[in-house]
N, C-alpha and C positions, 0 to 999 in steps of 0.2 A: 456683500454678494448676492446675487439672485440667480433665478434659472437662467440659462442660456450664457452665463458668464464663461469667458475663453481665457485660461490661464495659460501664460507664456505662448500663446498662439497655437496652443496644441490640446490642452484638456477642457472639453466643453462640459460644464456643469448642467445637469438636466433636472435632478430632483433631489431635495435633501431628504436622506433617509435616518438621519441620525443626529442627536443633538445633546449635548451636555453642558456643564458649566464652562469647560475649557475650550471646547472645540465642536466642529460638526463634521458628519460624513456625508458625502454626496454620491449618489449615482452619477456617472458621468461617462463620456465617451472620448477616447482618444483618436482625434481626427487624423492623425498621420498613419495609424495602423488600422483604422476603421474598427476597434472593438471596444466592447464595454469594459469599465473599470470602475473602482471606488477611489474617490479622492478624500483623505482626511485633512482638515484644513484646522490649524491652531487659531483660534480668534485674537486679533489684536487685545492687548489689556489697556484698560483706562489709566489715567494718571493717579487713581486712587490706589492702585497695587504698588506694593514695595518694589523698587527697582531690582533688588536682589533676587527676590521671588521671581520677578519676570524674566530675569536673566536665566536663572536655573531652569525655569520651565521651559524656556526656548532652547536652552542646551539639552534637556532631557528629551525634547522632540526630535532634535537634530540626532540625538544619539540613537533613538528608536529607528530613526531611518537608516543610519549607517550599519547598525546592528542586523536589523532585518533585512535590508538589502544583500548583505553578505551571505545569508542563509539561503541553501539551495535543496530542500527535501519536501517531498509530497507531504509531509505532515505539519510544515511550517507555511504560514500565509506568503505567497509571493509579492515582493515589493518591486516594483518597476522603476520607480523615479521618485526624487523629492528635490524640493528648493525652497526659494524665498521669492514671492510675488507680490510685489507693492506692500511689502511688510508683513504678508501673510505667510505662515510656514505651511507647506503642503506636503502630502506624502501620496503617492500614487501606487496603488495594489491592486491584485485580482480581486474581480467581483464575486463573492461567494453566493451561492443559494444553500440556505441551511439554516440550522439553529444552533445556538449554544448550548452547553448542557443545562445552563440555568433555566433557560426557556424551555428545553425539552421536560424538565421535571415539572415546570410550571403548567405546562400542556397536559402533562399526565397527571395533573391535579394532586401533586405532592407524593404520588406513589412512586417507589424506586423503579428503575428501569428494568426491563427483562435482562436475566443474568446472561444471556447471550451477547446482548448489547454491552453489558457492562465489561465482560470480559474482552470483546472486540476492541472497545474504547480504550481499554488498559494496556493492550497490546501495540495499539497503533501510537498512542502517546508515548509509552515507553522507547518505541523505536525513533520518534521525533526528538524526545528528551536525549537519547543516547547520541543522536547527530550533533545537536546543539551544544551538548556538555563537551563533545570531542573538539568543537570549535573554540573552547575555552569560554563559552557563554552561559551564565546561570540567569534563569528567567525572574526569579525572586517574588513573581506574583501571581503563579499558577493557580486557578481557580475555575469553577464551572463557566463564568462569563468570558473567559478567555481561552475556551476549548470550543471549536465549532465542529459539527457534524454537518456535513453537506449532504445533499439528496441522493448521490450516489454511494454514500456510507463512508467517505474518506473523512478522517479526524484530522483538524489542523488546530495548531497552537497559534494563537494571535498574541498581539501587543506585548511586544519586547521594550515598552517604554521605560522600565525601570530595571531592565535586564542589564547586568555588568558583565564586563570581559573579566574573566579569572585573574588577568595579570594586571589589572588597571585599578588597583584597590584606591589609588590616591584620587582619581577622578570620583570614584563612588563617594568617598568620604566627603568629598566637597558637596556632593549632591545631597548626601544624608545630614550634612551639618545644616542645612536649611532648616531641619525640624519637621519637613514634609514627611509624613508616615510611608514607610515603604512596606507595602503588602497590605492584605486584608486579614482581619483576626481570626475569621473561621478557618483559615489556611494556612496560617503561619506557622513555621517551625519553631522549635523552643529556643534555638540558637539564634534565630532572627528575632524574636521577642526580647532575649537577652542582649542584643545589641552586639552579639559576637560576630566574628569572621563567619561567613557563609559559603557552602561550595555546593556543587551539584547534589549532595544528599538533602539539602534544604529543600531543593525541588521535588525530591522523592518524598518528602514528608508531606508536603503540598498536595502531591499527587495521591498520597494516601488518603488526605482529607477527602479529596474530590471522589475517589473510588468508593470511599465510606458512605458517602452522601449519595450518589447514584446507585448503590446497592441496598441502601436501606431506606433512602426518602430523607434523612436528616443528616447534618454533620456530625462529627465525632463528641463535639461539645456544642450542643443545641440550646445556647443560654441567650438571654436577653441583654445582658451587660457586657460591654466589651472587656472589662477587667476580668470577669468571671470566665470569659472565653481565653484570654491569655494565659490566666492562672491555670486553667485545665489543660492547656498544651503543654505548660511548664512542668505540672506537678501531679496530674492525675492520668492514670491508665484509662484508655478508652474501653468502652465496653465491647466484647467481640461481635463483630457484625452478625454473625449466625444467631445472638442472642436476641436481635432484632427482626431477623429474617431467616428463619431456620432452613429454607431451601437453598441458601447458597453453599457451593461446594466447599469442602473442608480446605482445599488447597488455596481458593481465592481468601477464605478468611484469614488463614495463616500469612499471605502474602500482603494483605492489608495492615494487619497488625505489626508485622515486621517494618512495613514503611513507616508506621507511625511510632516506632521506638524513640523514646526520649533522646537518647545519645545518637549521633550520627554514625558512630563505628557500629552501631547495632544494627543497623538498615543495611539493604543490599549495597554491595559495593559500588554499583554504577547502573545506570539504566539498562545496559546490555545484558547484565546478570538477570535484571528484572524481567526483561522480554523472555529470556531463556527460561525463567521459571514459569511464566505465565504459558508459554507454548508447551511446556512439559506438562503443566497441569491439565491444560485444555486436551491435549491428545492422549493423556493418560500415560505418558511414558515417564520412567524415572528422570528426575532432574537434580540440580542440585539442592540439598537440603536447606530448608529455611534456617535463620538463626533463632535459638531459644529465645522466648519472648515471655511476658508477663503470663502468670498462670492466669486462666479465665475465672472471672468473677462475676457475680450476678450484675445486671445491667443497672439495676437502682443504685448499687452500691458504688458504680463508678461513673455515671452519668454526669455528676456535678463533681467539682474540686472540693478539697476540704474545707471546712468551715472556717472562715477568717473574715475580719471586717473589712470593709473598702479601703479603709486607710493601711491597713496592713497588707493589703494586696498590692495597693500602688506603691508602697515603700519598696517591695521585691522587685519592682519593674523599672526599667531605664526611663529616663526623664522624657525622652522622645515620644513615649507611648501616653504621657498625659493629655488628656483631651480628645484622645482617639476614640471614635465612634465605632459601632459593630459593623459598618459597612453592608454591602450587600452579601447575601448567601442566597443558594439557589432557591432552596424550600425548607419545609421542616415545620415543626409545631411550636416554634416560639413565637413572640410577637413581632419578629423582624419582618418588615414589609418587603416582598419582591419588587425590584424597580428594574426597569430597563438599565444596561450598561451604560456608563457615561462615556461618550466618544472622546473626551478630552482626557480620561483617565486612562484610555487605551483602546485599541479597534476590535471589535468582536463583529464577527459574521452574522450575528443573529438579526440584525436590522439592516442586512444588505441583501434584499430579495433579487433573485436573478431574473431579469425579464428575458422575454423570448430572444434568443439569439445569443445571450453571453454564455460563454463556455467557462469551464475550470479544467484544469489539467488533472485527469485521472485516468485510470484504466480504461474508462469508457467515457464517452462525451455526452451522454444522455442523463439529465438529471430526473427528479421524479415528476416534475411540472415543466414540460419544455415550453408550453404556452397555453394561452386560453384563460378562461375564469377560474378563480380559486376553487378548491372542493367545497361544495356545498351551496355553490352560488346557482347551480342548474335550477330550472323549475321543479324537477321531480326527485331533487336529491335531499335527503336527510343529513343535516350537518354532523351529528354524532355518529351515524353509521359511516360517512365519508371519511370523517377523522379516524375511525377505527381501521378502515380500509388503508389509510396513509400508514398507520402504525404497522400494519400487517405487511404492507409493502416494504417498509424499512426492515421488519425481521426478515423477509427474504433475501434482502441485500446482504444482511448480517450472516446469514446461513451461507450464502454464496462466498462471502469473505472467509469463512471457516472452513471452507472446501466441501461443505455438506450440499452438493449440488441437487441430489436427489430430493431432499426436503426443501430446499429453495425452489425446485420446479413445482412442486405440489403447492405451495404458498403463491408463487405468482399466477400459476393457473387459475387458482381459486380467486385471487383479488382480481385478476382481470375479468372472470365471469361476473362477479358481484360489482366492478365498476361499470361494465357495459350495461348491466342492468339498472344500475342506479343513474349513470351520467350519459350513457350512449355509447355506441360503438366508435364513435369518432372523437370522443373527447380526449384531451391530451393525457389525463392520468390513465384512461384506458388503454391508450396506445404505449404508454410507458410500460404498463404491466405486462402488455404482449411482448414487448421489445426485451423485457428481462425474462419472460418465459421463453422466448426464442434463445436467448443467451444462455439458458440453463440447458436447453436441448443441445446445443453445442458442446458445451461442457461434459455431458454424459454420453457423448458417441452418437448423438442421433443428427449428424450434420445435414442429411437431405431435408429431414423434417424441419430443421432450424432455418434453412434457406427458405423454406415455403412460408415460414412464419415471419421472418424477415421481409420478405416481398410485400407480404399483406400490410405490414406497418408502414413500409416505405411508399406503397401506392397511396395509403391514407395520408400520410405526411406530405407528400407531393401535392395531393389535392388542396389540403387544408393550409399548409405552411409555405408551399413553393418548393422548387427543385433544389434552390439554394440555400434553404434554411440550414443552420447547423444542425437541427435534430434530424432532419431529412438525410443530411450527408453522413451522420454518424451511423444511421441504420444501413445505409447503401455501403459503408466502408466495412461494416459487419457481414454484409452480404458478399463483399468481395473476399474477405478472409475465409469464408464458409465455403466458396467457391473454390478457393486454394486447398482446403481442407479434402474436398471432394476430387481433387485432381485436376480441376477444371482451370488450370494456370492462366490458359489464354484469355477465358471469359473473365477471370479475376484481373487480369492487367487492365483490360478495358474498363472495368469499374473503377479500379483504383486510379487510372490515368483520369478518368472523367471527374471522379471526387477531389483528385489532388488540384486539378485546374480550377474548380469552383472554389476550393479552400484558399487557394492563393489569391484569387480575384476578391473573396469576401473578407478573409481574415489577414492576409499578408503571409508572405513566405516564411517568417519566423513564429509563426503561432504554434504553440505546442502541438494543436491538433493537426496542424498542416504537416508539422514535422514527422508525427506519428504516421500519417498517410504516406509520406514519403520513405519512412522507414519500412513500412509494409510493401510498398510498390518495389524497394530494394529486394527484400526477402523473396518475393514472388518472382523477380527478373532471374534471381539465381535458380529457382525451381524451374524456370522456362529454359535454361541452360545457357543464358546470358549472363556468363560469370563475370566477364570484364565489366559490363554495363552494371550488375549487380555491385561489384566492389566500389566502382567510381561513386554510384549513388550513395552507398552506405557511408563512405568516407565524407561525401558532402554533408549529409545528415548529422554524422557524429561531430563534425566541425561546427555546424550550426547549433547543435545542441549544447555543445560545451560552451558556446558564446552565449546562449540565451539562458541555460539551466546550470551551467557550471560543469567542471570536467568530472567531478564524481557523482552527478545526480545519476540515479538509476537508469532513467531513460537514456541519457548519454552512454553509459555502460553497456546497455542492451545492443546499441547500434554497433559500439566499438566491438562487442561479441561477434556480431553479424560480419563486420569488416575481417576478423579474424577467421571466420568460418570460410568466406569466400576466398581469402588468402590460401586457406588449405586446399580448396577445391582447385586453385590454380598451382597446387604443389609448391607453393612459396612457404613452405613449412617453418622456415627460420624466423621471418615475420610474422607468421602465424602465432608461434610459440611466445615471442616476445609480447604480442598483444594480449594472448590469453592471460599470461602472467600479470600484466598491467592491471586487466581486468579484474582477476581473481584478487589482487592486492587491494584495489579500491573498493570492491564489494565487501571485503572483510572490514575494511575502514568504515564504511558507510552502513552496511546491512547487517554486519556480524559475520563471525567466522562459520556459523552454522546455517546460515542463511541458505535455501536451496540454490539460488542464484550464484552464491559463492562457490558452493559444492560444484555446480555445474561447470563453472569456468576452470575450478582445479581438474576436473575430469577432462574437459579439453585439452588442458596443458599435458595431461597423461598421453592423450592421443597423439598430440603433436610430438612429443619426445620419441613415443615409438616409431612415428612416420620418418623421424630424423635418423633411426637406428640407434638411438640412446635409450635401448630398453632396459638396462639395469636402473636408470634413472626413473624411467617410466614405472618400473616396479615399486619403486620407493614412494612415488605419488601415489599409486594405486593402494599400496598397503596402508598409507595413512589415510587416504579417502575412505576406504573400507570401513576402517576403524572409527572414522567421525560419522560416516553415514549410518552405521550400525548403530552407533550412540543416539544421534540425532533423529533418525527415521525408522530404525529397526532393522534387524539381519535380512528380513525377508522383502523389505521394500524395493520396488523395481529398480530404483537408481542404486541401490547398494549393490544389487546383482549384475546392474550393468558396470560398475566398477570392478567386481569381481570376474566379470567376462574379460574386461581389458586386462586384468592381471593376468588371466590364463593366456591370452593372445600373446602377450609378451613373455611369458615363460616358454611359450612354443618358439618365439622369435629367438630366444636365446639356446634353443635346442633341447630343452628340458621338457621333451615330449609326454614322458608319462605323468609329471606333475600337471602339464598342461590338459593332458585327457581326464585326469582325476577332477580337476577344478571345473572343467565343462560340463562332466557328467553331472557334478553336484549341483553347479548352477541351473543346468537344463531340468533337473528333477525339481527343484524348488520353483523353477519358472512354470514348468507344467502344473504343479500344484496351485500356485498363487494366481498364475495369469491365464491358465488353461493351455491344453495340449496345442491348438493351433494359433495361439498368440505368436505375433511377427517374433518378439524375442526369444520365445521358446524354440522356435525353429531355427533361429541364429544359433543357439546353443547346439541343437542336433548337428547343425553344419560344422560347428567348431570340434565337436566330438568326431565326426567323419574326417575332418582335417588332420587332427591329431592321429586318428587311426591309420590314415594313408601314410604319414610321415613315418611311423612304426612299421610300415609294411604289411598291415594288417587289412588288406584291400576288401576282402569278401564282408566283414562287419561295417567296414566304411560305405560299401555300395548299399547296404541296408538302410543306413543313416540319410545318404544322399536321397534315395527314392523315397523314403518318409517325408522330406522336406519337399521335393519336387511335387509330389502327389498330394500334400497340403496346400501348397501355393497354388496349384493348378486348381483345386477345388474352391479355394477362397477368392484368388485373384484372376483366375482365367488362363487358358493355355498358353496365351499370346503376352501375358504380363512380363516386363524385364525381369522380374524378380523370379519367375517361374522359369524362364528361359536360361538364367544364370544356374539355377538349380539342375535343369537338364544338362547343361553344359558339364557341370560337376559330375553327374551320373554318367555321361559319355567318357569322360576322360577316366573315371574308375574302372570302366569296362575295359577300356584300351590296356590299363595296367593289368587287369587280369587275363590279358590276352583274348579277349572276346571281341576282335576287331570287326567282324561282321555287324555284330550287334552295335557297336559303337558308331560305325559308319552311318548306319540307317539312322541311328538317333541324331546325329550331326545332321544329316539331310533334312529330317523332320524340323530341327530347330531352325536351319538356315530358311526354309519355306515359311515358318511362321514370322520370322524377322522380316523377311520380304514382303509379306502380307500386312503386317503392321505398319510399314512405311509406304 
């Protein structure tokens, strides 16, 4: 095969970007959909190879394709197609820009990664493993070379070439019966080394080895001899990571040691539990306590296994390990050489650079280097300084993923200024930093400033890359979203429509970025009052995402959530309730029961029950939700308070007005302290207090609350804003109930005049 080879009349090979003993990886183009892809090819083996070996190797490749193609999670590399072409097995997958963890450590000169990056990687890999394990799949070869971090910070697991389905032990036995080593010594679990049956907890052990290495700079058993490494995993307790790097937080040290427990039952039960512990440690809130582990011992006493002869060591290990070499490890102080991953052994995105125009499916469609020369290639750039800025850029992305937007904003602004000085104002890396700085402005409540920043990046990208370039479209799409945040929904609609047309023309109707744009368009249609159009578009997008990404993919569920919302706006609450319940159940399976998106769907389930008059059921939903949100996010978190507000509303609907009044007052007091006295949620609580007072016949104090809300909204939103006018209507109604008919009539006339002027 060579450049410009066309596989099955569809996949054109453009450039070989990886090669190993068993296969090659090519940058390619899908001519049918007009998108960049990666194609992995298993090279035909000559007659010198044993036929059974060849047969098993080809079966493994097919198995990788079947297993990987069935997985639909943002943390797993997307496989689009596979087949057999002229005797060559091939696998078609998404084209990733980024580096595997092995390469990141190598580029970091053997130093460990920043703590925030370690935690972020741990959290994302735990989420991906939770998903794959729930599909009955155990990876069996988790290592730094098989974990890729893309330019936007998304972490993906690659290479399911020796993955096994949990229920398919017979097939696995046939594969392992060939004597081909399964796994890599530095990252193998004790039960894997012993030839015992493995399950999801073996992957958790391997993840512990990976986290140990990226947190300390060396794997837990950093030895030159494969046998010593295997015996270390089996018999020796690892040195606590904090003995090698004192700045590591205690919770992370404990989690890694729990993952490295020798016996599977001493490790976390599953990756969902692991994810919850990481989140709890990162946010500083109580989580499930870790299992007791070995007492800390000095690093030098545990860094190597007990003293035994090579013969004794080999005698205690299964026969399939004989002849095994150390394999690749990411870095460390031993004599093992760091080498690029072998495409034949598995697919790693480290050596799949993303050229201009290729996209990945993530929260945003802009990577760190959209186009142009590599950092350091400019005539005035210092390579080390540029590399340092790239690392700081990644740090900013990590801070954003952790929700630390103010800190992320400072990092991106500083990096943008330095990149402009070193590389120039129009360099792609400078524009990438300016884009991220704009994104942080939007996340910190500065939508107008974000819009101006996006416009500057868009103008530069149109000039340099063209109006239809994916990176140009990405920033224009963010402009549309920001316009919507500013209430300029008509302007947003025009931009979304223009971007969608370009995406469909250049990427295809089913490309994830095209579908994301159509989803945003549906959302904006709803805000324009075009509810039927919004519902129709959202349903079309949900069906397409289910077909392309899978029915339980987070993006599919986001769109189904929007479908339910629009059904509610059309008063089709029975359908909305069924959809919200389906989404909540799917999110609990895919994301976990405590994920914010799962909790949000449960909240909307309560809303739908209340609108259907099933208020007692709604109270049960809200009560459980308040308990779960208090545990997961804290009792004063805005979403916990929103659930308490919903509970109070339904208490009122059931006629329990004294309880409803007490709940509204408590929630309003906390909202005023946490969010501020003029926050919209605080004002909603004041209105709920007024409603309860009115139902209790206490109209004078109710009037005070209604006027407080109206005055605040007029000051913040303007006298003719719809929410202000609703508050004035409440005030006029209250005046009527107090017998002050003349004042009420005057107020109603003023309200009518403001509404007429607004239209």
